[in-house]
C-alpha positions as CSV (number, residue, x, y, z in Angstrom):
1,M,74.2,96.7,335.2
2,S,73.7,94.7,332.1
3,D,76.6,93.7,329.7
4,T,75.4,95.8,327.1
5,N,75.9,98.9,329.1
6,K,79.4,97.8,330.1
7,N,80.6,97.1,326.8
8,P,78.7,99.1,324.2
9,K,78.7,97.8,320.6
10,T,80.6,99.5,317.9
11,G,80.0,100.1,314.1
12,L,82.2,97.2,313.4
13,D,80.1,94.9,315.8
14,F,76.9,95.7,314.1
15,I,78.4,94.6,310.7
16,N,79.7,91.4,312.1
17,D,76.1,90.7,313.6
18,L,74.7,91.4,310.2
19,I,77.1,89.2,308.4
20,E,76.4,86.2,310.9
21,S,72.6,86.7,310.9
22,E,71.6,88.1,307.8
23,D,72.2,87.4,304.1
24,L,73.6,90.2,302.4
25,P,71.9,91.2,299.1
26,V,74.0,90.8,296.1
27,I,73.5,92.9,293.0
28,E,74.5,90.9,290.0
29,A,75.8,92.7,286.7
30,P,73.1,92.5,283.9
31,Q,73.8,90.2,281.1
32,E,73.0,92.5,278.4
33,H,73.6,96.4,278.7
34,E,70.8,98.5,277.4
35,K,72.0,100.4,274.3
36,F,71.7,104.1,274.5
37,E,72.3,107.0,272.1
38,L,73.7,110.6,272.6
39,K,71.4,113.4,271.1
40,A,72.6,117.0,270.7
41,L,70.4,119.4,272.3
42,P,68.9,122.1,270.1
43,E,71.1,124.6,272.0
44,A,74.1,122.7,271.1
45,L,73.3,122.5,267.3
46,E,72.6,126.2,267.2
47,A,75.9,127.0,268.8
48,E,77.7,124.9,266.4
49,R,75.9,126.6,263.5
50,Q,76.8,130.0,265.1
51,R,80.7,128.8,265.4
52,K,80.7,127.9,261.8
53,L,79.1,131.2,260.6
54,F,81.6,133.2,262.7
55,E,84.6,131.3,261.2
56,S,83.3,132.0,257.6
57,R,83.1,135.7,258.5
58,R,86.6,135.6,259.9
59,E,87.7,135.0,256.3
60,F,86.7,138.7,255.5
61,N,83.7,137.3,253.5
62,R,85.7,136.7,250.5
63,A,83.9,136.1,247.4
64,E,84.1,132.4,246.2
65,N,85.0,131.5,242.7
66,S,86.3,128.1,241.4
67,S,85.6,128.1,237.7
68,A,88.0,129.5,235.0
69,E,86.1,132.8,234.8
70,L,85.8,135.3,237.4
71,N,82.0,134.9,238.0
72,L,81.5,135.7,241.7
73,N,78.9,133.9,243.7
74,F,77.7,135.5,247.1
75,T,76.2,133.1,249.6
76,S,73.7,135.7,250.7
77,E,72.6,139.3,250.3
78,V,74.1,140.0,253.6
79,Q,77.4,138.7,252.5
80,F,77.3,140.9,249.5
81,A,76.3,143.9,251.5
82,R,79.5,143.2,253.7
83,Q,81.6,142.6,250.6
84,Y,80.5,145.8,249.1
85,I,81.0,148.0,252.2
86,Q,84.4,146.4,253.1
87,N,85.7,145.9,249.5
88,I,84.0,146.8,246.4
89,S,83.2,150.4,247.2
90,L,86.8,151.0,248.3
91,G,87.9,150.2,244.9
92,G,89.1,146.6,245.4
93,L,88.1,143.0,246.4
94,F,89.9,139.6,247.2
95,V,88.5,136.7,245.2
96,K,89.4,133.1,246.6
97,T,90.2,131.3,243.2
98,N,92.7,129.0,241.6
99,L,92.9,131.1,238.8
100,K,96.5,132.6,238.2
101,R,97.1,136.0,236.5
102,E,100.2,138.4,236.2
103,I,100.1,141.5,238.4
104,G,98.7,144.4,236.4
105,S,96.6,142.1,233.9
106,I,93.0,143.3,233.4
107,L,90.1,140.9,234.0
108,P,86.3,140.9,233.5
109,V,84.4,140.4,236.7
110,D,80.8,139.3,236.6
111,F,78.5,138.9,239.5
112,T,74.5,138.6,240.2
113,V,72.9,139.6,243.2
114,S,69.3,139.2,244.0
115,V,67.4,141.5,246.2
116,K,63.7,141.0,247.2
117,G,63.7,138.1,244.5
118,V,65.0,140.4,241.8
119,P,68.3,139.3,239.9
120,K,70.6,141.9,238.8
121,K,74.0,141.1,236.8
122,F,76.9,143.4,237.0
123,Q,80.0,143.3,234.7
124,L,82.9,145.2,236.1
125,K,86.7,145.4,234.9
126,A,89.4,144.9,237.6
127,K,93.2,144.9,237.6
128,V,95.3,142.3,239.5
129,C,97.2,144.2,242.2
130,R,98.1,141.0,244.4
131,Q,98.8,137.5,244.1
132,A,98.2,134.8,246.9
133,E,98.1,131.0,247.2
134,D,94.4,131.0,247.8
135,G,93.2,133.8,245.3
136,L,93.8,137.1,243.7
137,G,93.5,140.8,245.0
138,L,91.7,142.9,242.4
139,Q,91.2,146.6,242.0
140,F,88.3,147.9,240.0
141,I,88.8,150.3,237.2
142,E,86.4,152.1,235.1
143,M,83.5,151.8,237.7
144,S,81.1,154.3,236.5
145,S,78.9,156.3,238.8
146,D,75.8,154.8,237.3
147,I,77.0,151.4,238.3
148,R,78.0,152.6,241.8
149,A,74.8,154.2,242.5
150,E,72.8,151.0,241.3
151,L,75.0,148.9,243.7
152,E,74.4,151.3,246.6
153,E,70.7,151.4,245.9
154,F,70.7,147.5,246.4
155,I,72.8,147.7,249.5
156,R,70.5,150.3,251.2
157,D,67.6,148.0,250.8
158,I,69.5,145.3,252.8
159,L,71.0,147.3,255.5
160,P,69.2,148.5,258.5
161,P,67.6,152.0,258.2
162,G,70.0,154.8,258.9
163,Q,73.2,153.0,258.3
164,Q,75.5,154.6,255.8
165,V,76.7,152.6,253.0
166,I,80.0,154.0,252.9
167,N,82.1,157.0,254.3
168,P,83.4,158.6,251.3
169,S,86.5,160.1,253.2
170,A,87.4,156.7,254.6
171,A,86.9,155.1,251.2
172,K,89.4,157.7,249.4
173,A,91.9,157.2,252.3
174,S,91.6,153.4,251.9
175,I,92.0,153.5,248.1
176,E,95.1,155.9,248.3
177,R,96.7,153.7,251.1
178,L,96.2,150.6,249.0
179,E,97.6,152.2,245.7
180,K,100.6,153.4,247.7
181,S,101.3,150.0,249.0
182,R,100.8,148.3,245.6
183,L,103.4,151.0,244.1
184,E,105.9,150.2,246.8
185,K,105.5,146.3,246.2
186,E,106.0,146.8,242.6
187,K,109.0,149.1,243.2
188,E,110.5,146.5,245.3
189,R,109.8,143.8,243.0
190,K,111.5,145.7,240.2
191,R,114.6,146.3,242.3
192,K,115.1,142.7,243.2
193,Q,114.6,141.8,239.4
194,R,117.5,144.1,238.5
195,I,119.7,142.7,241.1
196,Y,119.0,139.2,239.8
197,I,119.7,140.2,236.1
198,Q,123.2,141.9,237.2
199,I,124.1,138.8,239.1
200,A,123.1,136.5,236.1
201,C,125.2,138.7,233.8
202,L,128.2,138.7,236.1
203,V,128.1,134.9,236.3
204,A,127.7,134.7,232.6
205,M,130.7,137.1,232.0
206,I,132.8,134.9,234.5
207,S,131.8,131.7,232.8
208,V,132.6,133.1,229.3
209,N,136.2,134.5,230.5
210,I,136.9,131.1,232.0
211,Y,136.1,129.2,228.9
212,V,138.2,131.8,226.5
213,A,141.1,131.5,228.7
214,Q,141.0,127.9,229.0
215,D,140.6,127.8,225.2
216,L,143.7,130.0,224.7
217,V,145.8,127.9,226.9
218,L,144.8,124.7,225.3
219,K,145.6,126.2,221.9
220,N,148.9,127.3,223.2
221,L,149.9,124.0,224.6
222,N,148.6,122.0,221.6
223,P,148.7,124.3,218.5
224,P,147.1,122.5,215.5
225,E,150.1,123.4,213.3
226,T,152.8,121.5,215.3
227,K,152.7,118.6,212.8
228,S,154.3,120.6,210.3
229,Q,156.6,123.1,212.2
230,S,160.2,122.8,213.1
231,F,162.6,125.0,215.1
232,Q,166.3,125.6,215.5
233,L,167.9,124.2,218.7
234,G,171.6,125.1,218.5
235,N,172.7,123.8,215.2
236,K,170.2,121.2,215.0
237,Q,166.8,121.5,213.1
238,I,164.2,119.6,215.0
239,Q,160.7,118.7,213.7
240,L,157.9,119.1,216.3
241,N,156.0,116.0,215.4
242,E,159.2,114.0,216.2
243,L,159.6,115.5,219.8
244,K,158.1,113.4,222.5
245,S,159.7,115.1,225.7
246,F,162.7,117.0,226.8
247,K,164.4,117.0,230.2
248,K,167.5,118.9,231.7
249,D,170.5,117.0,232.8
250,S,173.0,119.0,235.1
251,R,176.1,117.8,233.2
252,K,174.9,117.1,229.7
253,G,172.4,119.8,229.3
254,L,169.2,119.6,227.5
255,I,168.1,116.2,226.6
256,L,165.5,115.7,223.9
257,K,163.6,112.4,223.5
258,L,162.3,111.7,219.9
259,A,159.2,109.5,218.8
260,D,161.7,106.8,217.6
261,G,163.1,106.5,221.0
262,S,166.5,108.2,220.3
263,E,167.8,111.0,222.3
264,L,169.3,114.2,221.3
265,V,171.7,116.2,223.6
266,V,171.7,119.9,223.1
267,P,174.1,122.2,225.4
268,E,172.0,124.3,227.5
269,K,174.1,127.5,226.5
270,S,173.1,127.1,223.0
271,V,169.3,127.0,223.7
272,E,167.6,130.4,223.2
273,S,164.0,130.2,224.9
274,E,162.9,133.1,222.7
275,K,163.3,131.1,219.4
276,L,161.4,128.1,220.9
277,P,157.7,127.6,219.9
278,A,155.3,129.4,221.9
279,H,153.8,126.3,223.6
280,L,157.4,125.2,224.7
281,R,158.6,128.4,226.2
282,V,156.8,128.1,229.5
283,P,157.7,124.6,230.4
284,Y,161.3,125.0,229.3
285,R,161.7,128.3,231.5
286,A,160.2,126.3,234.4
287,L,162.6,123.4,233.6
288,R,165.5,125.9,233.5
289,N,164.8,127.4,236.8
290,T,164.3,124.0,238.5
291,K,167.2,123.6,241.1
292,L,168.9,120.2,240.6
293,K,170.2,118.2,243.4
294,Y,172.8,115.3,242.7
295,R,172.0,111.6,243.4
296,R,174.3,109.4,245.1
297,K,174.6,106.9,242.3
298,S,174.5,109.1,238.9
299,G,175.3,112.5,240.5
300,S,172.7,114.2,238.6
301,V,168.8,114.6,238.5
302,S,166.6,115.2,235.6
303,H,163.3,116.7,235.2
304,S,161.2,116.0,232.0
305,I,158.2,117.8,230.8
306,K,156.1,116.0,228.2
307,R,154.4,117.8,225.5
308,Q,150.6,117.5,225.5
309,R,149.0,116.1,222.4
């Protein structure tokens, strides 16, 4: 029996024999890569076009308006037909525009459609019933039956045969629903406006009361006629413009400090608070009701109140 039959070769043996006996081919990397370009298939281009068309239709086929006047531009006859069925014939229209108008204001709306190469200009009036960041919601008014009939005649030429332009009962229900929604929003807006006005009036009244009270306090503390006034304290006549401050002493009584630096002592029993000037009564009563504690050195404590100038 041969050695080959005794020890059959494995796959690894064949690889080893190949490495020993043959030169393995080597594939070298190319020095320059060939340039290539991806080109979209016609099917992909058509799919992208359909996607963009679908996205534009999702915006409810809103009419574009970028100028200062409401001159509507429809991109195609089909867009105008859908716009009429969904909006115009129901009595309203949403216009994408930067124009800002107050709710309830009346605007002229002009647009031109061309069916079978024949241009036709329509002029309508609309009332602003909604404000949004990207446009205005309009409700058509004074839309005559002649204009409506002429518009529907154009639409019938565009739509497939047998398709109804609008359902009259659905149109009436939609208009009533839109009008009810508009009235409810207007009612809510007026209610909030009344609340804001009431809050503003309340804040104004509080501010005025605080100002008046502060002014009265300042006038009572610093009356303008104090420079020429005088008052009787015990058996002494005192000029207000000479009084700098006064304090209470538990032993001496009431001590008045005058502008020249001198002090005037008045027994507390001889002081009648009712006869004091109005701006001195409150501080004197507060001083009189103050409980005094004796100090270790002098045996008394004083409390002074300076008259504000």
